[in-house]
C-alpha positions in Angstrom: 107.0 122.2 70.7 106.8 124.0 74.0 110.3 124.4 75.5 111.1 125.6 79.1 114.4 126.6 80.7 114.3 125.6 84.4 116.1 128.6 85.7 113.5 130.8 84.1 110.3 129.2 85.8 109.4 129.1 89.4 110.3 126.0 91.5 106.7 125.1 91.8 106.1 125.3 88.1 109.2 123.2 87.6 108.1 120.6 90.1 104.7 120.3 88.5 106.2 119.8 85.0 108.8 117.1 86.2 106.4 115.3 88.5 103.7 115.2 85.8 106.3 114.1 82.9 108.5 111.9 84.8 105.6 109.2 85.9 104.5 106.9 87.1 106.8 106.7 90.1 106.9 103.9 92.6 106.4 105.0 96.2 108.6 104.2 99.1 106.9 104.2 102.6 110.0 105.2 104.6 110.0 104.1 108.3 112.8 105.7 110.5 113.6 106.6 114.1 115.5 109.4 115.6 118.2 109.1 118.4 115.5 109.8 121.1 113.4 106.7 119.9 110.6 108.6 118.1 109.3 106.8 115.0 108.5 108.5 111.8 106.7 107.4 108.6 106.6 109.2 105.4 106.1 108.4 101.7 108.5 109.4 99.0 108.0 109.1 95.1 111.6 109.9 94.2 112.5 106.2 94.7 113.9 103.1 92.7 116.1 100.2 92.7 119.6 100.7 91.3 121.5 97.6 92.0 120.8 93.9 92.5 124.3 92.8 93.6 124.6 94.5 96.2 120.9 95.1 96.4 120.6 99.0 96.5 117.6 101.1 96.5 117.8 104.9 96.6 115.2 107.5 97.5 115.3 111.1 97.8 113.5 113.4 100.4 113.4 116.8 99.0 113.7 120.2 100.8 110.4 121.9 101.3 109.9 124.3 98.3 108.4 127.0 100.3 111.2 127.5 102.9 114.2 125.1 102.0 113.8 123.2 105.3 114.6 119.3 105.4 112.1 116.7 106.3 112.1 114.6 109.5 112.9 111.4 107.6 116.2 112.9 106.4 116.9 114.2 110.0 116.4 110.9 111.5 118.4 109.0 108.9 121.4 111.5 109.7 121.2 110.5 113.2 120.3 106.6 113.0 121.5 105.6 109.4 118.9 102.8 108.9 115.5 102.7 107.2 112.6 100.4 106.6 111.2 100.8 103.0 107.7 99.5 102.5 106.0 99.1 99.2 102.6 100.7 98.5 99.5 99.0 96.9 96.0 100.2 96.6 94.7 98.7 99.8 96.9 101.3 101.8 97.1 104.2 99.5 94.9 106.5 101.4 96.6 105.8 104.7 100.0 106.2 102.8 98.7 109.8 101.7 97.8 110.6 105.2 101.1 109.7 106.6 102.6 112.5 104.2 101.0 115.2 106.4 103.6 117.3 107.9 102.9 116.6 111.5 105.1 118.1 114.2 108.5 116.4 115.0 108.1 113.6 117.3 104.5 112.8 116.1 104.2 109.2 115.2 102.7 109.0 111.7 102.1 105.2 112.2 99.5 106.1 114.8 98.2 109.1 112.6 97.7 106.9 109.5 96.5 103.8 111.4 99.3 101.5 109.9 100.8 99.0 112.1 104.3 99.0 113.5 106.1 95.6 113.7 109.6 95.0 115.0 112.2 94.5 112.4 114.8 91.8 112.8 118.0 93.8 111.8 117.4 97.6 112.2 115.7 99.9 114.6 113.0 101.3 112.5 109.8 99.6 112.5 108.2 97.3 109.7 105.0 98.5 108.3 102.9 95.4 108.6 100.3 96.2 105.9 102.9 96.8 103.1 103.1 94.0 100.6 106.9 94.1 100.9 109.3 95.7 103.5 113.0 96.0 102.9 115.2 96.5 105.9 118.1 98.7 104.9 121.5 100.1 106.1 122.0 103.6 104.8 125.4 103.5 103.0 125.4 107.2 102.0 123.5 110.4 101.8 124.3 112.8 99.0 122.9 116.4 99.1 122.0 117.9 95.7 121.5 121.4 96.8 120.4 123.6 99.7 117.6 125.5 98.0 113.7 124.6 98.2 113.2 121.5 96.0 116.6 120.2 96.3 116.8 116.4 97.0 119.1 114.4 99.0 119.7 110.9 97.7 119.5 108.2 100.4 121.5 105.2 99.2 120.3 102.2 101.0 121.6 98.6 101.0 118.9 95.9 101.5 119.7 93.7 104.4 116.4 91.6 104.8 113.1 91.4 102.9 109.7 90.6 104.2 107.0 89.6 101.8 103.3 89.2 102.9 102.4 85.4 101.6 99.0 86.5 100.2 100.9 88.2 97.3 102.9 85.1 96.3 101.8 82.7 93.6 101.7 78.8 94.0 105.5 78.6 93.3 106.3 81.2 96.2 107.2 84.1 93.8 105.7 87.4 94.0 102.8 87.7 91.7 102.3 91.0 89.8 98.6 90.6 89.4 98.0 90.2 93.0 100.1 93.1 94.3 97.7 95.8 92.8 100.6 98.4 93.2 100.0 102.2 92.9 102.4 104.8 91.7 102.5 108.7 92.0 101.8 111.0 89.0 101.6 114.8 88.9 99.4 116.8 91.3 97.0 114.7 93.2 97.0 111.8 90.7 98.0 108.3 91.2 97.9 105.1 88.9 96.7 101.7 89.9 98.4 98.5 88.4 95.8 95.7 88.6 94.8 93.2 86.1 92.7 95.8 84.0 95.8 97.8 83.2 98.7 95.2 83.3 100.0 94.2 80.1 103.1 92.1 79.1 105.7 93.1 76.4 107.8 90.1 75.2 111.5 90.9 75.8 113.8 91.3 72.8 115.5 88.0 71.7 118.5 86.7 73.3 119.6 86.6 69.6 118.9 89.6 67.7 115.5 90.7 66.3 115.6 91.8 62.8 114.5 95.3 63.6 112.5 97.8 61.8 114.9 98.2 58.7 114.5 94.7 57.7 110.6 94.6 57.7 109.2 94.1 54.3 108.0 97.5 52.8 104.4 96.2 52.6 104.4 95.8 56.4 106.8 98.7 57.5 104.7 101.4 55.4 101.3 100.1 56.5 98.6 102.6 57.5 97.2 100.1 60.0 100.2 99.1 62.1 101.4 101.3 64.9 105.0 101.8 66.1 104.2 99.2 69.0 102.8 96.8 66.3 106.0 97.0 64.1 108.3 96.7 67.1 106.5 93.4 67.8 107.0 92.1 64.2 110.6 93.2 64.2 111.3 91.1 67.3 111.7 87.9 65.2 114.9 86.2 64.6 114.4 85.7 60.7 111.3 86.6 58.6 108.9 83.8 58.5 108.3 84.1 54.6 109.4 86.2 51.5 106.0 87.6 50.2 103.7 89.5 52.4 100.1 91.0 52.2 99.6 94.7 51.8 95.9 94.6 52.1 94.7 96.7 55.0 92.0 94.3 56.2 94.6 91.6 56.4 96.8 93.9 58.5 93.8 94.8 60.8 93.3 91.0 61.4 97.0 90.5 62.1 96.8 93.5 64.5 94.2 91.7 66.6 96.8 88.8 67.2 99.4 91.4 68.1 97.0 92.9 70.7 97.2 89.4 72.2 101.0 89.3 72.0 100.7 86.6 69.6 103.5 87.4 67.0 103.5 84.2 65.5 99.9 84.2 64.4 100.1 87.6 63.1 103.1 86.8 60.7 101.1 83.7 59.6 98.2 85.8 58.6 100.5 88.4 56.8 102.3 85.8 54.6 100.8 85.2 51.1 
């Protein structure tokens, strides 16, 4: 196994390793404003949700690796502690990437990227009309993680209002994951796209307790056919559905087909002698 000591490699090498290994990462398209009324728009993939009640999301603008300077987004937030965070899907990924260009201070990336400004209800920064979801946020706190190039600053935001484009809702008025077509950041120039071709569901563990790997019958646990994922599904039952099970590999292959369709019950029925 290759091992690395962060202090023994360059910041660029370290960033490449971390951003490639820690992926996919959701993208925050952050809309801010400075004290002079200049609007700014920039994407950040050091981003996620960290609390539901209160609703808190965090993103981190990093200092530029080459010279340690801070980004306009952070400078704006320190002046006006408000931000609109838009989510990014495939239909705006190229415009989002364009907005990451390091234009001069005061240049409006909304105009450069062709994305549309829309008045927010509670905060001064603008909504991004094309984003599937916009979060109007108050910045609760910023926490610097260092002053060298590559050091981040946590921007801790409380969501005050949420705007959702209706075309991404299902018939029950709930966000539909299959319609969103979200994108995420990987390493280098790579992104991932989450559409119906790549989405899959994993049944959540039982509210009661699944039996676990250790209680799977040996004929199942030591199968040459079943993967760790397969066994994880089979172990997510409250009780074994029988007492005697097939060890035949062809039968395991048939059961595996049902597991690929998330049909655990059908897989177990095949496995019972």
